[in-house]
C-alpha positions as CSV (number, residue, x, y, z in Angstrom):
1,M,2.4,-23.5,98.3
2,V,1.9,-19.9,99.6
3,V,2.0,-17.4,96.8
4,L,2.7,-13.6,96.9
5,E,1.0,-10.7,95.1
6,V,3.0,-7.5,95.2
7,C,1.3,-4.1,95.4
8,A,3.5,-2.2,92.9
9,N,3.6,1.6,92.9
10,S,5.5,1.7,89.6
11,I,6.7,-0.4,86.7
12,T,10.1,-0.6,88.4
13,S,8.4,-2.1,91.4
14,A,6.4,-4.5,89.2
15,L,9.6,-5.8,87.5
16,A,11.2,-6.3,90.9
17,A,8.2,-8.3,92.1
18,Q,8.5,-10.5,89.0
19,E,12.2,-11.0,89.6
20,G,11.6,-11.9,93.2
21,G,9.1,-14.6,92.3
22,A,5.7,-13.0,92.9
23,V,2.8,-14.6,91.0
24,R,0.9,-11.4,90.5
25,V,1.2,-7.6,90.6
26,E,-1.4,-5.2,91.7
27,L,-0.4,-2.1,89.8
28,C,-1.4,1.2,91.4
29,D,-0.4,4.7,92.2
30,N,-0.5,7.0,95.2
31,L,0.1,4.4,97.9
32,Y,0.2,7.2,100.5
33,A,-3.6,7.5,99.9
34,G,-4.1,3.7,100.0
35,G,-3.7,3.4,96.2
36,T,-5.4,4.8,93.1
37,T,-5.6,3.8,89.5
38,P,-2.3,4.1,87.6
39,S,-1.9,6.0,84.4
40,P,-2.7,4.4,81.0
41,G,1.0,4.6,80.2
42,Q,2.0,2.7,83.2
43,I,-0.6,0.0,82.5
44,T,0.5,-0.3,78.8
45,V,4.2,-0.5,79.5
46,A,3.7,-2.9,82.5
47,R,1.7,-5.2,80.3
48,K,4.4,-5.2,77.7
49,L,7.2,-6.0,80.2
50,L,5.5,-8.4,82.7
51,N,5.2,-12.1,82.2
52,I,3.4,-12.6,85.5
53,Q,-0.2,-11.7,86.1
54,L,-1.1,-8.0,86.0
55,Y,-4.0,-6.8,88.0
56,V,-4.8,-3.1,88.0
57,L,-6.4,-1.1,90.9
58,I,-9.6,0.6,89.9
59,R,-10.0,3.4,92.4
60,P,-10.5,7.0,91.3
61,R,-9.4,8.6,94.6
62,G,-8.3,8.0,98.1
63,A,-10.5,8.1,101.3
64,D,-13.8,6.2,101.4
65,F,-15.4,3.7,98.9
66,L,-18.7,5.5,98.4
67,Y,-18.5,6.9,94.8
68,S,-20.4,9.6,92.9
69,D,-21.9,8.9,89.5
70,I,-19.0,10.6,87.8
71,E,-16.5,8.6,89.8
72,F,-18.2,5.4,88.9
73,D,-18.3,6.3,85.2
74,T,-14.5,6.8,85.5
75,M,-14.1,3.4,87.0
76,V,-16.1,1.8,84.2
77,A,-13.8,3.6,81.7
78,D,-10.7,2.4,83.5
79,V,-12.0,-1.2,83.5
80,Q,-12.5,-1.0,79.8
81,Y,-9.0,0.3,79.3
82,C,-7.6,-2.7,81.3
83,I,-9.7,-5.0,79.0
84,D,-8.3,-3.3,75.9
85,A,-4.7,-3.4,77.3
86,K,-5.1,-7.2,77.9
87,C,-4.5,-7.1,81.6
88,D,-5.2,-10.2,83.6
89,G,-7.6,-8.7,86.1
90,I,-8.9,-5.8,88.1
91,V,-8.9,-4.9,91.8
92,T,-11.8,-2.9,93.0
93,G,-14.5,-2.5,95.7
94,I,-17.5,-0.2,96.1
95,L,-19.6,0.2,99.3
96,N,-23.0,1.7,100.2
97,A,-23.2,4.5,102.7
98,D,-24.3,2.0,105.4
99,G,-21.2,-0.1,105.1
100,T,-22.7,-2.8,103.0
101,I,-21.4,-4.1,99.6
102,D,-22.8,-2.1,96.7
103,K,-23.9,-5.1,94.7
104,E,-25.3,-3.2,91.7
105,R,-22.1,-1.3,90.9
106,N,-19.7,-4.0,91.8
107,R,-21.6,-6.4,89.6
108,I,-21.2,-4.1,86.6
109,L,-17.5,-4.0,87.0
110,V,-17.0,-7.7,87.7
111,D,-19.2,-8.7,84.8
112,M,-17.3,-6.4,82.4
113,A,-14.0,-8.0,83.5
114,K,-15.2,-11.6,83.5
115,N,-17.0,-11.3,80.2
116,A,-13.7,-10.2,78.7
117,G,-11.7,-13.0,80.4
118,L,-10.3,-11.0,83.2
119,G,-10.3,-11.9,86.9
120,A,-11.4,-9.7,89.8
121,T,-10.2,-9.1,93.3
122,F,-12.2,-7.3,96.0
123,H,-9.8,-5.0,97.8
124,R,-9.6,-3.6,101.3
125,A,-12.8,-1.8,101.0
126,F,-13.9,-5.0,102.6
127,D,-12.2,-3.9,105.8
128,M,-14.5,-0.9,105.9
129,C,-17.7,-3.0,105.8
130,A,-20.1,-3.0,108.7
131,D,-20.5,-6.8,108.8
132,Y,-17.7,-9.0,107.5
133,A,-19.6,-12.2,107.5
134,Q,-22.4,-10.8,105.3
135,A,-19.9,-8.9,103.1
136,L,-18.0,-12.2,102.4
137,E,-21.2,-13.8,101.2
138,D,-22.0,-10.8,99.0
139,V,-18.6,-10.7,97.4
140,I,-18.8,-14.5,96.7
141,E,-22.2,-14.0,95.1
142,L,-20.8,-11.3,92.8
143,G,-18.2,-13.6,91.4
144,Y,-14.9,-12.2,92.7
145,E,-11.9,-14.5,92.8
146,R,-10.5,-13.3,96.0
147,I,-10.7,-10.8,98.8
148,L,-7.7,-8.7,100.0
149,T,-8.1,-8.0,103.7
150,S,-6.3,-7.0,106.8
151,G,-9.1,-8.3,109.0
152,G,-10.5,-4.9,109.6
153,K,-7.4,-3.6,111.2
154,S,-4.5,-1.4,110.1
155,T,-2.3,-4.5,109.6
156,A,-3.0,-8.1,108.8
157,V,-1.2,-9.2,112.0
158,E,-3.6,-7.2,114.1
159,G,-6.5,-8.6,112.1
160,A,-5.3,-12.2,112.0
161,R,-8.2,-13.6,114.1
162,V,-10.8,-12.1,111.8
163,I,-8.8,-13.3,108.7
164,A,-8.8,-16.8,110.1
165,D,-12.5,-16.7,110.6
166,L,-13.0,-15.5,107.0
167,V,-10.9,-18.4,105.7
168,K,-13.1,-20.9,107.6
169,Q,-16.3,-19.2,106.5
170,A,-15.2,-19.1,102.8
171,N,-14.4,-22.8,102.9
172,G,-12.7,-22.7,99.5
173,R,-15.4,-20.8,97.8
174,I,-13.2,-17.7,97.4
175,A,-9.5,-17.0,98.1
176,I,-8.7,-14.9,101.2
177,M,-5.5,-12.9,100.7
178,A,-3.9,-11.3,103.8
179,G,-2.3,-8.0,103.2
180,S,-1.1,-4.8,104.9
181,G,2.1,-4.7,107.0
182,L,3.6,-7.8,105.5
183,T,7.3,-8.4,106.2
184,E,9.9,-11.1,106.2
185,I,9.4,-11.3,110.0
186,N,5.6,-11.9,110.1
187,A,4.9,-13.8,106.9
188,A,5.2,-17.3,108.4
189,D,3.1,-16.4,111.4
190,L,0.4,-14.9,109.2
191,V,0.1,-18.1,107.2
192,L,0.2,-20.3,110.4
193,F,-2.4,-18.4,112.3
194,T,-4.8,-17.5,109.5
195,G,-4.6,-20.5,107.1
196,V,-4.3,-18.2,104.0
197,N,-2.2,-19.3,101.0
198,E,-2.1,-15.9,99.4
199,L,-0.2,-12.9,100.8
200,H,0.0,-9.3,99.6
201,G,2.5,-6.6,100.3
202,T,4.6,-3.8,98.9
203,L,8.0,-5.0,100.3
204,Q,9.8,-1.8,99.5
205,S,13.2,-0.4,100.1
206,R,14.3,3.3,99.8
207,V,16.3,4.2,96.7
208,Q,18.2,7.4,96.7
209,S,18.1,9.8,93.7
210,K,21.0,10.0,91.3
211,M,20.7,13.8,91.1
212,L,24.0,15.6,91.6
213,F,22.4,18.9,92.5
214,S,19.7,19.2,95.2
215,N,17.6,22.0,96.5
216,N,17.0,21.3,100.2
217,H,14.9,24.4,100.7
218,I,11.7,23.2,99.0
219,I,8.9,20.7,99.5
220,M,7.2,19.7,96.3
221,G,4.2,17.9,97.8
222,S,1.5,18.8,100.3
223,T,3.3,17.0,103.1
224,F,6.9,16.7,104.2
225,G,9.0,14.1,102.5
226,D,12.3,13.4,100.9
227,E,12.3,14.9,97.4
228,Y,15.5,12.9,96.6
229,A,14.4,9.3,97.4
230,I,11.7,6.9,96.4
231,D,10.3,3.7,97.8
232,V,10.6,0.8,95.3
233,T,9.7,-2.9,95.7
234,D,12.9,-4.9,96.6
235,A,13.3,-8.2,94.7
236,E,15.3,-9.7,97.6
237,R,12.6,-8.9,100.1
238,V,10.1,-10.5,97.8
239,K,12.2,-13.7,97.7
240,A,12.6,-13.6,101.4
241,V,8.9,-13.3,102.2
242,I,8.0,-16.2,99.8
243,A,10.6,-18.4,101.4
244,K,9.5,-17.5,104.9
245,A,5.8,-18.0,104.1
246,N,6.5,-21.4,102.8
247,E,8.4,-22.4,105.9
248,A,5.2,-22.2,108.0
249,P,4.0,-25.6,109.2
250,A,0.6,-26.7,107.9
251,L,-2.4,-26.2,110.1
């Protein structure tokens, strides 16, 4: 069976993922920046309300995956918070300046998680590596459960060939989870052409604000956007992707 992890940008999205049949939530914030660590309040309330697995993104900022000492100290503190909050796992990834896996720092975070009974996913920092084949071996050595990847491309469909190669190389030693650009339309094809049995997506729909008054002469953020609408995971889309993914014929 193909299972789905939902990248949830809020507790509301996380609950929709659960309702739709996802097996796991990756809770994060600031999806426009590729995702950052959610607030302690979000983590705490999500843990209280979710029955499915709760993994938390450990990423102090957007942009690259080369972190300063202060940023790494923040990541360590966030992992400890997830441990104390009784989350099921963490999602993280740290690179060296040359595009290789930072084994020393990743090992610290993974060991913290595993020693406390939490799992660990290596996220799409993998797609920014210089050598995917070597990076895969390094991530396996570090003890991660799975790798989230789009095959080094903007979407998993574009990177399907690389993802398929990673599945073959991994040979069951680690799960390869395809993510980025997942929809009801391409879910079955991704499974068929890559051989993955784990998928990852946001699967959102736009929800309009219930505000009666609106000020249409202001932009609150740094870029243009609709101040009276938010994107939230759609439980029906989650159900549809799981159904479509499991219609794919076996390789």
